[in-house]
C-alpha atoms as a printed R data frame, in Angstrom:
    type eleno elety resid chain resno       x       y       z
1   ATOM     1    CA   MET     A     1  16.820  -6.398  -8.909
2   ATOM     2    CA   LYS     A     2  18.479  -4.825  -6.223
3   ATOM     3    CA   ASN     A     3  17.386  -5.699  -2.925
4   ATOM     4    CA   PRO     A     4  17.891  -3.480   0.162
5   ATOM     5    CA   CYS     A     5  18.368  -6.453   2.452
6   ATOM     6    CA   PHE     A     6  21.471  -7.640   0.627
7   ATOM     7    CA   HIS     A     7  23.087  -9.164   4.064
8   ATOM     8    CA   ASP     A     8  22.951 -12.479   5.424
9   ATOM     9    CA   ARG     A     9  22.617 -11.298   9.115
10  ATOM    10    CA   PRO     A    10  18.935 -11.115  10.672
11  ATOM    11    CA   ALA     A    11  17.733  -7.375  10.862
12  ATOM    12    CA   PRO     A    12  14.897  -5.743  11.468
13  ATOM    13    CA   GLY     A    13  12.121  -5.358   8.688
14  ATOM    14    CA   CYS     A    14  14.523  -7.849   6.415
15  ATOM    15    CA   ARG     A    15  11.522 -10.398   6.350
16  ATOM    16    CA   LEU     A    16   9.279  -8.348   4.738
17  ATOM    17    CA   ILE     A    17  11.543  -6.973   1.870
18  ATOM    18    CA   ARG     A    18  12.584 -11.047   1.334
19  ATOM    19    CA   ASP     A    19   8.851 -11.857   0.818
20  ATOM    20    CA   LEU     A    20   8.389  -8.653  -1.480
21  ATOM    21    CA   SER     A    21  11.557  -9.611  -3.701
22  ATOM    22    CA   LEU     A    22  11.079 -11.129  -6.854
23  ATOM    23    CA   ASP     A    23  12.594 -14.084  -9.208
24  ATOM    24    CA   PRO     A    24  13.153 -13.579 -12.895
25  ATOM    25    CA   ALA     A    25  11.077 -16.059 -14.672
26  ATOM    26    CA   GLY     A    26  12.074 -15.186 -18.431
27  ATOM    27    CA   GLU     A    27  12.047 -11.785 -20.189
28  ATOM    28    CA   GLY     A    28   9.987  -9.426 -18.649
29  ATOM    29    CA   ALA     A    29   8.308 -11.644 -16.443
30  ATOM    30    CA   TYR     A    30   9.172 -12.367 -12.408
31  ATOM    31    CA   THR     A    31   7.476 -14.538  -9.667
32  ATOM    32    CA   GLY     A    32   7.146 -13.949  -6.197
33  ATOM    33    CA   THR     A    33   5.073 -15.118  -3.221
34  ATOM    34    CA   THR     A    34   2.595 -13.089  -1.106
35  ATOM    35    CA   ARG     A    35   1.314 -13.642   2.906
36  ATOM    36    CA   SER     A    36  -2.480 -13.430   4.179
37  ATOM    37    CA   GLY     A    37  -3.526 -11.251   6.710
38  ATOM    38    CA   ARG     A    38  -5.404 -12.731   9.803
39  ATOM    39    CA   ALA     A    39  -8.643 -10.899   8.414
40  ATOM    40    CA   ALA     A    40  -8.717 -13.295   5.388
41  ATOM    41    CA   PRO     A    41  -6.442 -16.420   6.226
42  ATOM    42    CA   GLY     A    42  -5.428 -18.246   2.672
43  ATOM    43    CA   ARG     A    43  -6.042 -14.787   0.750
44  ATOM    44    CA   SER     A    44  -3.213 -12.891  -0.823
45  ATOM    45    CA   PHE     A    45  -2.936  -9.360   1.107
46  ATOM    46    CA   GLY     A    46  -3.798  -6.577  -1.559
47  ATOM    47    CA   GLY     A    47  -1.059  -4.177  -0.931
48  ATOM    48    CA   ALA     A    48   1.646  -7.099  -1.775
49  ATOM    49    CA   LEU     A    49   0.220  -7.717  -4.803
50  ATOM    50    CA   VAL     A    50   0.345  -4.021  -5.768
51  ATOM    51    CA   ALA     A    51   3.933  -3.471  -4.361
52  ATOM    52    CA   GLN     A    52   5.115  -6.720  -6.215
53  ATOM    53    CA   ALA     A    53   3.515  -5.417  -9.470
54  ATOM    54    CA   LEU     A    54   5.351  -2.005  -9.099
55  ATOM    55    CA   LEU     A    55   8.658  -3.566  -8.365
56  ATOM    56    CA   ALA     A    56   8.061  -5.951 -11.184
57  ATOM    57    CA   ALA     A    57   7.089  -2.452 -13.367
58  ATOM    58    CA   GLY     A    58  10.494  -0.964 -12.251
59  ATOM    59    CA   ALA     A    59  12.661  -3.908 -13.191
60  ATOM    60    CA   THR     A    60  12.189  -2.895 -16.612
61  ATOM    61    CA   ALA     A    61  12.167   0.783 -16.569
62  ATOM    62    CA   PRO     A    62  14.822   2.720 -17.760
63  ATOM    63    CA   ALA     A    63  17.562   3.684 -15.389
64  ATOM    64    CA   GLY     A    64  17.283   7.078 -13.344
65  ATOM    65    CA   LEU     A    65  13.337   7.277 -13.305
66  ATOM    66    CA   SER     A    66  11.369   6.715 -10.217
67  ATOM    67    CA   PRO     A    67   7.652   5.478  -9.676
68  ATOM    68    CA   GLY     A    68   5.430   8.320 -10.368
69  ATOM    69    CA   SER     A    69   2.027   6.123  -9.828
70  ATOM    70    CA   VAL     A    70   0.293   2.712  -9.814
71  ATOM    71    CA   HIS     A    71  -3.174   1.919 -10.716
72  ATOM    72    CA   ALA     A    72  -4.376  -1.482  -9.909
73  ATOM    73    CA   TYR     A    73  -7.606  -3.556 -10.229
74  ATOM    74    CA   PHE     A    74  -7.988  -6.782  -8.113
75  ATOM    75    CA   VAL     A    75  -9.425  -9.110 -10.539
76  ATOM    76    CA   THR     A    76  -9.916 -12.314  -8.409
77  ATOM    77    CA   PRO     A    77  -8.481 -13.232  -4.630
78  ATOM    78    CA   GLY     A    78  -5.016 -14.322  -4.691
79  ATOM    79    CA   ASP     A    79  -3.805 -17.714  -2.811
80  ATOM    80    CA   SER     A    80  -1.047 -17.260  -0.595
81  ATOM    81    CA   THR     A    81   0.152 -20.848  -0.620
82  ATOM    82    CA   ARG     A    82   0.959 -20.428  -4.635
83  ATOM    83    CA   PRO     A    83   3.219 -18.203  -6.577
84  ATOM    84    CA   VAL     A    84   2.652 -15.642  -8.283
85  ATOM    85    CA   ARG     A    85   3.676 -14.659 -11.871
86  ATOM    86    CA   TYR     A    86   4.349 -10.941 -12.892
87  ATOM    87    CA   THR     A    87   4.290 -10.108 -16.863
88  ATOM    88    CA   VAL     A    88   5.467  -6.648 -17.346
89  ATOM    89    CA   THR     A    89   4.458  -5.028 -20.764
90  ATOM    90    CA   ALA     A    90   6.085  -2.120 -22.404
91  ATOM    91    CA   LEU     A    91   3.466   0.818 -23.210
92  ATOM    92    CA   GLY     A    92   5.779   3.156 -23.791
93  ATOM    93    CA   GLU     A    93   8.256   5.628 -22.814
94  ATOM    94    CA   GLY     A    94  10.476   8.594 -23.741
95  ATOM    95    CA   GLN     A    95  13.244  10.564 -22.242
96  ATOM    96    CA   SER     A    96  11.900  11.214 -18.565
97  ATOM    97    CA   TRP     A    97   8.993   8.905 -18.677
98  ATOM    98    CA   ALA     A    98   7.731   5.419 -18.795
99  ATOM    99    CA   LEU     A    99   4.586   3.371 -18.596
100 ATOM   100    CA   ARG     A   100   4.035  -0.218 -18.124
101 ATOM   101    CA   GLN     A   101   1.464  -2.855 -17.944
102 ATOM   102    CA   VAL     A   102   1.637  -5.489 -15.172
103 ATOM   103    CA   THR     A   103  -0.613  -8.574 -15.245
104 ATOM   104    CA   ALA     A   104  -0.452 -10.638 -12.001
105 ATOM   105    CA   ASP     A   105  -1.635 -14.478 -12.379
106 ATOM   106    CA   GLN     A   106  -1.377 -18.104 -10.787
107 ATOM   107    CA   ASP     A   107  -1.563 -20.612 -13.179
108 ATOM   108    CA   GLY     A   108  -3.142 -18.670 -15.460
109 ATOM   109    CA   THR     A   109  -6.005 -16.693 -13.412
110 ATOM   110    CA   VAL     A   110  -5.542 -13.194 -13.464
111 ATOM   111    CA   ARG     A   111  -5.335 -11.849 -10.232
112 ATOM   112    CA   LEU     A   112  -4.183  -8.426 -10.266
113 ATOM   113    CA   SER     A   113  -3.938  -5.990 -13.549
114 ATOM   114    CA   ALA     A   114  -1.916  -2.942 -13.092
115 ATOM   115    CA   GLN     A   115  -0.636   0.096 -14.964
116 ATOM   116    CA   ALA     A   116   2.634   1.709 -13.344
117 ATOM   117    CA   SER     A   117   4.295   4.963 -14.425
118 ATOM   118    CA   PHE     A   118   7.781   5.960 -14.120
119 ATOM   119    CA   ARG     A   119   8.902   9.999 -14.318
120 ATOM   120    CA   ARG     A   120  12.018  11.740 -13.664
121 ATOM   121    CA   PHE     A   121  11.254  14.070 -10.629
122 ATOM   122    CA   ARG     A   122  12.361  18.032 -11.654
123 ATOM   123    CA   THR     A   123  15.273  19.193  -9.253
124 ATOM   124    CA   THR     A   124  14.782  22.919 -10.511
125 ATOM   125    CA   ALA     A   125  11.605  25.229  -8.468
126 ATOM   126    CA   GLY     A   126   8.493  25.773  -9.889
127 ATOM   127    CA   SER     A   127   5.107  26.850  -9.289
128 ATOM   128    CA   GLU     A   128   3.523  24.502  -6.223
129 ATOM   129    CA   HIS     A   129   0.611  24.293  -4.356
130 ATOM   130    CA   GLN     A   130  -0.685  21.505  -1.801
131 ATOM   131    CA   ARG     A   131  -3.547  21.407   0.868
132 ATOM   132    CA   PRO     A   132  -2.371  22.388   4.190
133 ATOM   133    CA   ALA     A   133  -1.168  19.861   6.002
134 ATOM   134    CA   PRO     A   134  -3.066  18.444   8.743
135 ATOM   135    CA   ASP     A   135  -2.179  19.168  12.428
136 ATOM   136    CA   GLY     A   136  -1.381  15.751  13.150
137 ATOM   137    CA   ALA     A   137   1.232  15.572  10.567
138 ATOM   138    CA   LEU     A   138   2.757  18.673  11.982
139 ATOM   139    CA   GLU     A   139   3.451  16.875  15.466
140 ATOM   140    CA   GLU     A   140   6.842  15.038  16.409
141 ATOM   141    CA   PRO     A   141   7.140  11.675  14.937
142 ATOM   142    CA   PRO     A   142   7.001   8.739  17.608
143 ATOM   143    CA   GLU     A   143   9.773   7.319  19.077
144 ATOM   144    CA   PRO     A   144  11.439   3.988  17.497
145 ATOM   145    CA   GLY     A   145  10.071   0.891  17.967
146 ATOM   146    CA   PRO     A   146  11.533  -2.153  20.156
147 ATOM   147    CA   GLY     A   147  14.158  -4.416  18.216
148 ATOM   148    CA   GLY     A   148  13.379  -7.725  16.324
149 ATOM   149    CA   ASP     A   149  11.714  -8.354  12.984
150 ATOM   150    CA   GLY     A   150   8.566  -5.974  13.584
151 ATOM   151    CA   CYS     A   151   6.089  -8.815  13.516
152 ATOM   152    CA   GLY     A   152   2.794  -9.292  15.278
153 ATOM   153    CA   CYS     A   153  -0.103  -7.217  15.261
154 ATOM   154    CA   VAL     A   154   0.166  -3.439  14.283
155 ATOM   155    CA   ALA     A   155  -1.475  -1.368  16.560
156 ATOM   156    CA   GLY     A   156  -5.026  -0.275  15.639
157 ATOM   157    CA   TYR     A   157  -5.709  -2.539  13.326
158 ATOM   158    CA   GLY     A   158  -6.155  -5.939  15.364
159 ATOM   159    CA   PHE     A   159  -4.752  -8.585  12.291
160 ATOM   160    CA   HIS     A   160  -1.248  -9.774  11.569
161 ATOM   161    CA   ILE     A   161   0.179  -7.588   8.860
162 ATOM   162    CA   PRO     A   162   1.821 -10.248   5.783
163 ATOM   163    CA   GLY     A   163   5.585  -9.850   5.931
164 ATOM   164    CA   CYS     A   164   5.805  -7.594   9.111
165 ATOM   165    CA   GLY     A   165   8.419  -5.198   8.856
166 ATOM   166    CA   THR     A   166   6.948  -2.262   9.229
167 ATOM   167    CA   ASP     A   167   6.718   0.340  12.118
168 ATOM   168    CA   SER     A   168   3.359   2.118  12.997
169 ATOM   169    CA   ARG     A   169   1.926   4.203  15.688
170 ATOM   170    CA   GLU     A   170  -1.714   5.549  15.911
171 ATOM   171    CA   ALA     A   171  -1.928   9.213  15.589
172 ATOM   172    CA   GLU     A   172  -4.273  11.870  16.341
173 ATOM   173    CA   SER     A   173  -7.161  11.995  13.611
174 ATOM   174    CA   LYS     A   174  -9.297  14.871  13.168
175 ATOM   175    CA   ALA     A   175 -12.533  14.882  11.064
176 ATOM   176    CA   ASP     A   176 -12.658  17.356   7.822
177 ATOM   177    CA   SER     A   177 -14.392  18.249   5.221
178 ATOM   178    CA   GLY     A   178 -13.324  15.499   3.032
179 ATOM   179    CA   SER     A   179 -14.767  12.590   5.641
180 ATOM   180    CA   ALA     A   180 -18.298  11.258   6.510
181 ATOM   181    CA   PRO     A   181 -18.514  11.725   9.935
182 ATOM   182    CA   GLY     A   182 -16.415   8.952  11.967
183 ATOM   183    CA   ALA     A   183 -15.001   7.733   8.996
184 ATOM   184    CA   HIS     A   184 -11.293   8.952   9.368
185 ATOM   185    CA   ARG     A   185  -8.238   7.667  11.101
186 ATOM   186    CA   ALA     A   186  -4.226   8.585  11.148
187 ATOM   187    CA   THR     A   187  -1.311   6.310  11.861
188 ATOM   188    CA   TRP     A   188   2.527   7.173  11.727
189 ATOM   189    CA   LEU     A   189   4.701   4.784   9.227
190 ATOM   190    CA   ARG     A   190   7.462   3.432   8.275
191 ATOM   191    CA   ALA     A   191  10.108   0.685   7.092
192 ATOM   192    CA   ARG     A   192  11.857  -1.066   9.705
193 ATOM   193    CA   HIS     A   193  15.020  -1.426   7.507
194 ATOM   194    CA   ASP     A   194  17.245   1.105   5.754
195 ATOM   195    CA   LEU     A   195  16.095   1.043   2.064
196 ATOM   196    CA   GLY     A   196  19.074   3.130   0.576
197 ATOM   197    CA   GLU     A   197  18.963   4.892  -2.580
198 ATOM   198    CA   LEU     A   198  16.444   2.626  -4.030
199 ATOM   199    CA   PRO     A   199  13.204   4.687  -4.933
200 ATOM   200    CA   ALA     A   200  11.553   1.815  -6.169
201 ATOM   201    CA   TRP     A   201  11.567  -0.033  -2.842
202 ATOM   202    CA   HIS     A   202  10.710   3.376  -1.113
203 ATOM   203    CA   ALA     A   203   7.255   3.637  -3.349
204 ATOM   204    CA   ALA     A   204   6.736  -0.535  -3.003
205 ATOM   205    CA   LEU     A   205   6.852  -0.474   0.818
206 ATOM   206    CA   LEU     A   206   4.371   2.825   0.730
207 ATOM   207    CA   ALA     A   207   1.920   1.114  -1.670
208 ATOM   208    CA   TYR     A   208   2.371  -2.000   0.699
209 ATOM   209    CA   ALA     A   209   1.565  -0.036   3.873
210 ATOM   210    CA   SER     A   210  -1.127   1.952   2.032
211 ATOM   211    CA   ASP     A   211  -3.381  -0.794   1.813
212 ATOM   212    CA   ILE     A   212  -3.542  -1.299   5.454
213 ATOM   213    CA   GLY     A   213  -6.589  -0.442   7.033
214 ATOM   214    CA   SER     A   214  -8.738   1.068   4.536
215 ATOM   215    CA   ILE     A   215 -11.827  -1.177   4.380
216 ATOM   216    CA   GLY     A   216 -11.513  -0.478   8.044
217 ATOM   217    CA   VAL     A   217 -11.847   3.033   7.863
218 ATOM   218    CA   VAL     A   218 -14.704   2.835   5.521
219 ATOM   219    CA   ASP     A   219 -16.637   0.829   7.781
220 ATOM   220    CA   LEU     A   220 -15.577   2.650  11.112
221 ATOM   221    CA   PRO     A   221 -18.908   4.657  11.162
222 ATOM   222    CA   HIS     A   222 -20.710   0.999  11.239
223 ATOM   223    CA   ALA     A   223 -18.966  -1.226  13.440
224 ATOM   224    CA   ALA     A   224 -21.658  -1.083  15.874
225 ATOM   225    CA   GLU     A   225 -24.129  -2.339  13.456
226 ATOM   226    CA   PRO     A   226 -25.247  -5.628  13.927
227 ATOM   227    CA   GLY     A   227 -24.563  -8.240  11.145
228 ATOM   228    CA   ILE     A   228 -21.576  -9.657   9.591
229 ATOM   229    CA   ARG     A   229 -19.864  -8.085   7.161
230 ATOM   230    CA   ARG     A   230 -17.638  -9.367   3.890
231 ATOM   231    CA   ALA     A   231 -15.374  -7.157   2.340
232 ATOM   232    CA   ALA     A   232 -12.788  -6.707  -0.204
233 ATOM   233    CA   SER     A   233 -10.813  -4.186  -2.324
234 ATOM   234    CA   VAL     A   234 -11.602  -3.440  -5.769
235 ATOM   235    CA   ASP     A   235  -8.921  -1.190  -7.013
236 ATOM   236    CA   HIS     A   236  -5.947   0.280  -5.913
237 ATOM   237    CA   ALA     A   237  -4.499   3.816  -6.549
238 ATOM   238    CA   VAL     A   238  -1.038   5.427  -5.581
239 ATOM   239    CA   TRP     A   239   0.044   8.713  -6.843
240 ATOM   240    CA   PHE     A   240   3.738   9.502  -5.708
241 ATOM   241    CA   HIS     A   241   4.194  13.523  -5.539
242 ATOM   242    CA   ARG     A   242   8.025  14.184  -5.225
243 ATOM   243    CA   PRO     A   243  10.956  12.120  -3.750
244 ATOM   244    CA   PHE     A   244  10.470  10.439  -0.241
245 ATOM   245    CA   ARG     A   245  11.773   8.548   2.029
246 ATOM   246    CA   PHE     A   246   9.722   5.617   3.176
247 ATOM   247    CA   ASP     A   247  12.178   4.440   5.945
248 ATOM   248    CA   ASP     A   248  11.516   7.898   7.888
249 ATOM   249    CA   TRP     A   249   8.267   8.131   9.579
250 ATOM   250    CA   LEU     A   250   5.647   9.507   7.232
251 ATOM   251    CA   TRP     A   251   2.145  10.707   8.761
252 ATOM   252    CA   TYR     A   252  -0.720   8.814   7.094
253 ATOM   253    CA   GLY     A   253  -4.035  10.236   7.196
254 ATOM   254    CA   GLN     A   254  -6.928   8.129   6.096
255 ATOM   255    CA   ARG     A   255 -10.806   8.935   5.358
256 ATOM   256    CA   SER     A   256 -13.913   7.737   3.643
257 ATOM   257    CA   PRO     A   257 -16.084  10.274   1.949
258 ATOM   258    CA   VAL     A   258 -18.647   7.734   0.947
259 ATOM   259    CA   LEU     A   259 -20.179   4.526   1.419
260 ATOM   260    CA   THR     A   260 -23.533   3.383  -0.325
261 ATOM   261    CA   GLY     A   261 -24.657   0.477  -2.307
262 ATOM   262    CA   GLY     A   262 -22.087  -1.735  -0.961
263 ATOM   263    CA   ARG     A   263 -19.431   0.653  -2.348
264 ATOM   264    CA   GLY     A   264 -17.347   2.805  -0.192
265 ATOM   265    CA   LEU     A   265 -14.404   5.383  -1.260
266 ATOM   266    CA   PHE     A   266 -11.408   5.124   0.797
267 ATOM   267    CA   GLU     A   267  -8.911   8.424   0.587
268 ATOM   268    CA   GLY     A   268  -5.104   8.849   1.985
269 ATOM   269    CA   GLY     A   269  -2.684  11.079   2.061
270 ATOM   270    CA   PHE     A   270   1.392  10.444   3.557
271 ATOM   271    CA   TYR     A   271   3.129  13.679   4.712
272 ATOM   272    CA   ASP     A   272   6.602  13.790   5.326
273 ATOM   273    CA   GLY     A   273   8.073  15.446   8.896
274 ATOM   274    CA   GLY     A   274   8.340  19.100   6.714
275 ATOM   275    CA   GLY     A   275   4.531  18.924   6.147
276 ATOM   276    CA   ARG     A   276   4.913  18.113   2.396
277 ATOM   277    CA   LEU     A   277   2.341  15.608   0.745
278 ATOM   278    CA   VAL     A   278   4.706  13.427  -0.709
279 ATOM   279    CA   ALA     A   279   2.100  10.249  -1.964
280 ATOM   280    CA   SER     A   280  -1.812  10.463  -2.253
281 ATOM   281    CA   VAL     A   281  -3.806   6.918  -2.331
282 ATOM   282    CA   THR     A   282  -7.344   6.198  -3.278
283 ATOM   283    CA   GLN     A   283  -9.387   2.951  -3.018
284 ATOM   284    CA   GLU     A   284 -12.788   1.266  -3.651
285 ATOM   285    CA   VAL     A   285 -14.069  -1.289  -1.725
286 ATOM   286    CA   ALA     A   286 -16.796  -3.581  -1.694
287 ATOM   287    CA   ILE     A   287 -18.687  -4.269   1.547
288 ATOM   288    CA   ARG     A   288 -21.562  -6.408   1.993
289 ATOM   289    CA   LEU     A   289 -23.809  -7.081   4.888
290 ATOM   290    CA   PHE     A   290 -25.439 -10.238   6.096
291 ATOM   291    CA   VAL     A   291 -28.085 -10.148   8.976
292 ATOM   292    CA   ARG     A   292 -28.693 -12.630  10.715
293 ATOM   293    CA   VAL     A   293 -32.450 -13.202  11.213
294 ATOM   294    CA   SER     A   294 -33.632 -15.544  14.770
295 ATOM   295    CA   ASP     A   295 -35.923 -18.505  14.244
296 ATOM   296    CA   GLY     A   296 -39.460 -17.461  14.060
297 ATOM   297    CA   ALA     A   297 -38.691 -13.859  13.225
């Protein structure tokens, strides 16, 4: 499995790439490790599980195909202190497509179940349409960040991103018809390492980053409400619409249209520097609110 961080010397972003890299463990099987975030110590970061499942599936896909989509369900919380085994099953393939099933488990306990599709992107012109790019996506991208490996807190989220290795800058976010009042945010994102001509790695790192802050966006209108919240992602889906580079800045618009009955929906869109929608994201999250009742109340 090709790795864009093939050199021995330290370089920005290599830690994340090496954290997400997988080791072969038999035919159609791979093992990897994950990291936890400060918000949930000891629990595997969901974006890492999705990214590794996509890499595992891509390792078995025919040459010349790029990731088209990934649909993942979080079954049980992963343990970041133990390795994860990814087992890939071929569901079908043709001349320009392939579909894979991936099961991620730890000692037989299923953590993630995912399906990933692969396709050959057309190079000939055809009919096209997309929603107009938000104003923020058409602004000049931010200046490059400082050197180093990109570790630490990502601006605007307040928790440690597992593996580090991404650049992010908060961006202007305006409400649109797809978001509930106050439930929207935007961020500039990119990998801190040259990913070369490896579409699977560009897609995997985008999928990884797409899980950053999703629960927070759903909860934004309620951040000042009293009580303690327990939250988790239920599922996660990403569609890749056209070729892109995740080592270039992408504008990530995030919004939530609904939260009810303890379940909320998150939606996101990645736009490149030309205002083209390159990927769409949807996630359902579970949020439980615990209100403390004072003695004698």
